[in-house]
N, CA, C and O atoms as CSV, one atom per row, in Angstrom:
chain,resi,resn,atom,element,x,y,z
A,1,MET,N,N,-19.723,14.256,19.529
A,1,MET,CA,C,-19.544,13.241,18.942
A,1,MET,C,C,-18.414,12.694,18.382
A,1,MET,O,O,-17.865,13.653,17.839
A,2,SER,N,N,-17.649,11.569,18.170
A,2,SER,CA,C,-16.655,11.075,17.040
A,2,SER,C,C,-17.171,9.881,16.271
A,2,SER,O,O,-18.206,9.221,16.369
A,3,LEU,N,N,-16.153,9.818,15.502
A,3,LEU,CA,C,-15.875,8.741,14.613
A,3,LEU,C,C,-14.840,7.912,14.970
A,3,LEU,O,O,-13.752,8.477,15.082
A,4,VAL,N,N,-14.884,6.282,15.259
A,4,VAL,CA,C,-13.804,5.840,15.266
A,4,VAL,C,C,-13.553,4.747,14.165
A,4,VAL,O,O,-14.597,4.178,13.845
A,5,LEU,N,N,-12.404,4.300,13.491
A,5,LEU,CA,C,-12.296,3.413,12.419
A,5,LEU,C,C,-10.898,2.842,12.967
A,5,LEU,O,O,-9.880,3.406,13.368
A,6,GLN,N,N,-11.331,1.240,12.796
A,6,GLN,CA,C,-9.906,0.351,13.519
A,6,GLN,C,C,-9.323,-0.532,12.475
A,6,GLN,O,O,-10.128,-1.388,12.108
A,7,MET,N,N,-8.290,-0.575,11.948
A,7,MET,CA,C,-7.610,-1.799,11.196
A,7,MET,C,C,-7.406,-3.031,12.177
A,7,MET,O,O,-6.728,-2.631,13.123
A,8,PHE,N,N,-7.720,-4.339,12.318
A,8,PHE,CA,C,-7.768,-5.072,13.323
A,8,PHE,C,C,-6.937,-6.015,12.478
A,8,PHE,O,O,-7.249,-5.912,11.291
A,9,ASP,N,N,-6.135,-6.757,12.667
A,9,ASP,CA,C,-5.145,-7.928,12.424
A,9,ASP,C,C,-5.667,-9.189,12.900
A,9,ASP,O,O,-5.044,-9.503,13.914
A,10,PRO,N,N,-6.597,-10.094,12.582
A,10,PRO,CA,C,-7.341,-11.224,13.305
A,10,PRO,C,C,-6.156,-12.184,13.566
A,10,PRO,O,O,-6.069,-12.590,14.725
A,11,VAL,N,N,-5.339,-12.565,12.782
A,11,VAL,CA,C,-4.118,-13.415,12.667
A,11,VAL,C,C,-3.507,-13.540,14.119
A,11,VAL,O,O,-3.635,-14.428,14.962
A,12,ASN,N,N,-2.767,-12.296,14.131
A,12,ASN,CA,C,-1.814,-11.470,15.381
A,12,ASN,C,C,-2.685,-11.095,16.375
A,12,ASN,O,O,-2.202,-10.642,17.414
A,13,LYS,N,N,-3.797,-11.189,16.265
A,13,LYS,CA,C,-4.858,-10.221,17.385
A,13,LYS,C,C,-4.893,-9.082,17.925
A,13,LYS,O,O,-5.487,-8.818,18.970
A,14,MET,N,N,-4.174,-8.226,17.160
A,14,MET,CA,C,-3.665,-6.716,17.384
A,14,MET,C,C,-4.213,-5.578,16.427
A,14,MET,O,O,-4.080,-5.685,15.208
A,15,THR,N,N,-4.768,-4.597,16.951
A,15,THR,CA,C,-4.942,-3.274,16.478
A,15,THR,C,C,-3.561,-2.630,15.458
A,15,THR,O,O,-2.490,-2.228,15.914
A,16,ILE,N,N,-3.847,-2.665,14.393
A,16,ILE,CA,C,-2.556,-2.130,13.480
A,16,ILE,C,C,-2.803,-0.439,13.388
A,16,ILE,O,O,-1.839,0.320,13.484
A,17,ASP,N,N,-4.158,0.057,13.196
A,17,ASP,CA,C,-4.233,1.501,13.031
A,17,ASP,C,C,-5.276,1.940,13.173
A,17,ASP,O,O,-6.039,1.582,12.276
A,18,VAL,N,N,-5.817,2.727,14.070
A,18,VAL,CA,C,-6.839,3.389,14.586
A,18,VAL,C,C,-7.100,5.202,14.298
A,18,VAL,O,O,-6.170,6.004,14.386
A,19,PHE,N,N,-7.986,5.449,14.085
A,19,PHE,CA,C,-8.516,6.671,13.596
A,19,PHE,C,C,-9.639,7.625,14.801
A,19,PHE,O,O,-10.821,7.307,14.673
A,20,ILE,N,N,-9.442,8.380,15.563
A,20,ILE,CA,C,-10.536,8.870,16.415
A,20,ILE,C,C,-10.634,10.248,15.779
A,20,ILE,O,O,-9.637,10.969,15.838
A,21,GLU,N,N,-11.664,10.658,15.217
A,21,GLU,CA,C,-11.659,11.819,14.682
A,21,GLU,C,C,-13.524,12.663,14.736
A,21,GLU,O,O,-14.582,12.046,14.611
A,22,PRO,N,N,-13.417,13.631,14.878
A,22,PRO,CA,C,-15.076,14.558,14.790
A,22,PRO,C,C,-15.969,13.636,13.875
A,22,PRO,O,O,-15.525,12.950,12.954
A,23,LYS,N,N,-17.171,13.708,14.223
A,23,LYS,CA,C,-18.092,13.351,13.475
A,23,LYS,C,C,-18.045,13.781,11.861
A,23,LYS,O,O,-18.360,13.039,10.931
A,24,SER,N,N,-17.737,14.685,11.791
A,24,SER,CA,C,-17.663,15.857,10.447
A,24,SER,C,C,-16.823,14.858,9.592
A,24,SER,O,O,-17.105,14.829,8.394
A,25,ALA,N,N,-15.884,14.080,10.012
A,25,ALA,CA,C,-14.863,13.788,9.215
A,25,ALA,C,C,-15.776,12.611,8.043
A,25,ALA,O,O,-16.900,12.196,8.326
A,26,GLY,N,N,-15.016,12.202,6.701
A,26,GLY,CA,C,-15.478,11.416,6.292
A,26,GLY,C,C,-14.973,10.111,6.389
A,26,GLY,O,O,-13.794,9.775,6.278
A,27,GLU,N,N,-16.122,9.274,6.644
A,27,GLU,CA,C,-15.629,7.661,6.999
A,27,GLU,C,C,-14.858,7.107,5.365
A,27,GLU,O,O,-13.948,6.279,5.393
A,28,ARG,N,N,-15.215,7.515,4.430
A,28,ARG,CA,C,-14.173,6.876,3.337
A,28,ARG,C,C,-13.198,7.676,3.256
A,28,ARG,O,O,-12.285,7.002,2.779
A,29,GLU,N,N,-12.798,8.819,3.453
A,29,GLU,CA,C,-11.689,9.328,3.476
A,29,GLU,C,C,-10.691,8.668,4.556
A,29,GLU,O,O,-9.490,8.458,4.385
A,30,LEU,N,N,-11.450,8.389,5.703
A,30,LEU,CA,C,-10.293,7.765,6.880
A,30,LEU,C,C,-10.169,6.419,6.455
A,30,LEU,O,O,-9.194,5.822,6.911
A,31,THR,N,N,-10.899,5.815,5.715
A,31,THR,CA,C,-10.789,4.227,5.456
A,31,THR,C,C,-9.614,4.331,4.208
A,31,THR,O,O,-8.688,3.520,4.213
A,32,ALA,N,N,-9.689,5.141,3.383
A,32,ALA,CA,C,-8.688,5.158,2.366
A,32,ALA,C,C,-7.018,5.567,3.048
A,32,ALA,O,O,-5.985,5.123,2.548
A,33,PHE,N,N,-7.045,6.237,3.932
A,33,PHE,CA,C,-6.053,6.461,5.270
A,33,PHE,C,C,-5.353,4.761,5.341
A,33,PHE,O,O,-4.211,4.376,5.090
A,34,HIS,N,N,-6.543,4.026,5.778
A,34,HIS,CA,C,-6.210,2.804,6.182
A,34,HIS,C,C,-5.317,2.053,5.239
A,34,HIS,O,O,-4.179,1.606,5.380
A,35,PHE,N,N,-6.355,2.042,4.010
A,35,PHE,CA,C,-5.715,1.168,2.870
A,35,PHE,C,C,-4.240,1.456,2.632
A,35,PHE,O,O,-3.549,0.524,2.219
A,36,LEU,N,N,-3.673,2.664,2.849
A,36,LEU,CA,C,-2.497,3.212,2.283
A,36,LEU,C,C,-1.288,2.309,3.506
A,36,LEU,O,O,-0.075,2.175,3.350
A,37,LYS,N,N,-1.792,2.016,4.195
A,37,LYS,CA,C,-0.898,0.787,5.298
A,37,LYS,C,C,-0.636,-0.470,4.941
A,37,LYS,O,O,0.384,-1.086,5.249
A,38,LEU,N,N,-1.650,-0.928,4.209
A,38,LEU,CA,C,-2.128,-2.263,3.956
A,38,LEU,C,C,-0.627,-2.633,2.663
A,38,LEU,O,O,-0.159,-1.792,1.895
A,39,MET,N,N,-0.254,-3.831,2.763
A,39,MET,CA,C,0.590,-4.672,1.896
A,39,MET,C,C,-0.265,-5.056,0.629
A,39,MET,O,O,-1.474,-5.284,0.643
A,40,PRO,N,N,0.443,-5.085,-0.306
A,40,PRO,CA,C,-0.190,-5.629,-1.453
A,40,PRO,C,C,-0.868,-6.865,-1.611
A,40,PRO,O,O,-1.537,-7.078,-2.622
A,41,ILE,N,N,-0.745,-7.765,-0.623
A,41,ILE,CA,C,-0.903,-9.087,-0.641
A,41,ILE,C,C,-1.887,-9.102,0.513
A,41,ILE,O,O,-2.109,-10.181,1.062
A,42,SER,N,N,-2.533,-7.936,0.954
A,42,SER,CA,C,-3.524,-7.965,2.203
A,42,SER,C,C,-4.898,-8.478,1.446
A,42,SER,O,O,-5.247,-8.249,0.288
A,43,ILE,N,N,-5.606,-9.290,2.527
A,43,ILE,CA,C,-7.012,-9.564,2.361
A,43,ILE,C,C,-7.580,-8.541,3.184
A,43,ILE,O,O,-7.052,-8.259,4.260
A,44,VAL,N,N,-8.822,-7.842,2.691
A,44,VAL,CA,C,-9.887,-6.690,3.872
A,44,VAL,C,C,-11.072,-7.469,3.732
A,44,VAL,O,O,-11.532,-7.953,2.697
A,45,LEU,N,N,-11.614,-7.546,5.164
A,45,LEU,CA,C,-13.133,-7.657,5.378
A,45,LEU,C,C,-13.623,-6.315,6.164
A,45,LEU,O,O,-13.210,-5.966,7.270
A,46,ALA,N,N,-14.426,-5.748,5.501
A,46,ALA,CA,C,-14.810,-4.499,6.151
A,46,ALA,C,C,-16.192,-4.689,6.512
A,46,ALA,O,O,-16.887,-5.424,5.809
A,47,SER,N,N,-16.872,-3.878,7.941
A,47,SER,CA,C,-18.095,-4.215,8.341
A,47,SER,C,C,-18.081,-3.113,9.148
A,47,SER,O,O,-17.078,-2.595,9.638
A,48,GLN,N,N,-19.540,-2.665,9.311
A,48,GLN,CA,C,-19.771,-1.408,9.657
A,48,GLN,C,C,-20.948,-1.736,10.907
A,48,GLN,O,O,-21.940,-2.439,10.718
A,49,LEU,N,N,-20.685,-1.225,11.901
A,49,LEU,CA,C,-21.712,-1.301,13.082
A,49,LEU,C,C,-22.569,-0.213,13.004
A,49,LEU,O,O,-22.334,0.855,12.438
A,50,PRO,N,N,-23.895,-0.640,13.792
A,50,PRO,CA,C,-24.927,0.305,13.342
A,50,PRO,C,C,-24.739,1.660,14.400
A,50,PRO,O,O,-25.471,2.643,14.280
């Protein structure tokens, strides 16, 4: 099994960043890597699908 995290820009309708890692990878750790790519004025909406 794998874990997929995606950072999507809804204004420009494009994926900015994506991680595909083993299920053993920590979701919070990968999310922290996404935040490193954000601009200081960015607005973040997070959701988790079941």
